[in-house]
C-alpha positions as CSV (number, residue, x, y, z in Angstrom):
1,X,-18.8,-12.2,12.0
2,X,-18.1,-15.9,11.2
3,X,-18.3,-17.8,8.0
4,X,-18.2,-21.6,8.0
5,X,-17.9,-24.0,5.2
6,X,-15.0,-26.3,4.3
7,X,-13.0,-24.0,6.8
8,X,-13.9,-21.4,9.4
9,X,-13.1,-17.7,8.9
10,X,-13.8,-14.7,11.0
11,X,-14.5,-11.4,9.2
12,X,-14.1,-8.1,10.9
13,X,-15.7,-4.9,9.7
14,X,-14.3,-1.6,11.1
15,X,-14.4,2.0,9.9
16,X,-15.8,1.1,6.5
17,X,-13.2,-1.6,5.8
18,X,-13.3,-5.5,6.0
19,X,-10.6,-8.1,6.7
20,X,-10.3,-11.8,7.4
21,X,-8.9,-11.7,10.9
22,X,-8.9,-15.4,11.7
23,X,-9.0,-18.5,9.5
24,X,-8.1,-22.2,9.8
25,X,-7.6,-22.7,6.1
26,X,-4.2,-24.0,4.8
27,X,-1.9,-21.3,3.5
28,X,-3.6,-18.3,5.1
29,X,-3.5,-16.1,2.0
30,X,-6.8,-14.5,3.0
31,X,-5.3,-13.4,6.3
32,X,-2.4,-11.7,4.6
33,X,-4.7,-9.8,2.3
34,X,-5.2,-7.1,5.0
35,X,-8.0,-4.6,5.1
36,X,-9.9,-3.6,2.0
37,X,-12.3,-0.7,1.6
38,X,-12.3,0.6,-2.0
39,X,-14.3,-0.6,-4.9
40,X,-12.7,-3.3,-7.0
41,X,-10.7,-4.8,-4.2
42,X,-11.2,-8.5,-3.2
43,X,-10.0,-11.1,-0.6
44,X,-10.0,-14.7,-1.7
45,X,-9.7,-17.9,0.3
46,X,-9.4,-20.6,-2.5
47,X,-9.4,-23.6,-0.1
48,X,-12.5,-22.3,1.7
49,X,-14.3,-21.1,-1.4
50,X,-14.7,-17.6,0.0
51,X,-14.6,-14.4,-1.9
52,X,-15.1,-11.0,-0.3
53,X,-15.5,-8.2,-2.8
54,X,-16.0,-4.4,-2.3
55,X,-18.3,-3.2,-5.0
56,X,-19.3,0.4,-5.6
57,X,-23.0,0.5,-6.5
58,X,-22.6,2.7,-9.6
59,X,-19.6,0.6,-10.8
60,X,-21.5,-2.7,-11.5
61,X,-22.6,-3.5,-15.0
62,X,-23.6,-7.1,-14.4
63,X,-22.9,-10.1,-12.1
64,X,-22.3,-13.6,-13.4
65,X,-22.5,-16.5,-10.9
C-alpha cells in the first residue's frame, strides 16, 4: 500500500513481514532497512516522518505520542 506525506513510500506486506519497497525520500535509509517481522523492530524514514513498528500485543506497556 502507499503512504503519502512530505514524500511518497510504498509498503509491502508479505508472509507476515513488512518493508518499504519504494520511496522518493532523500537518502533512502528506509529502503535499506529490509523486511521486519518480529516485535521490537522498526523502520524509520526521518525526512518523510514515517515510522513502521512491529509490536507484539502482550509486549506493550504504554504508548506515548
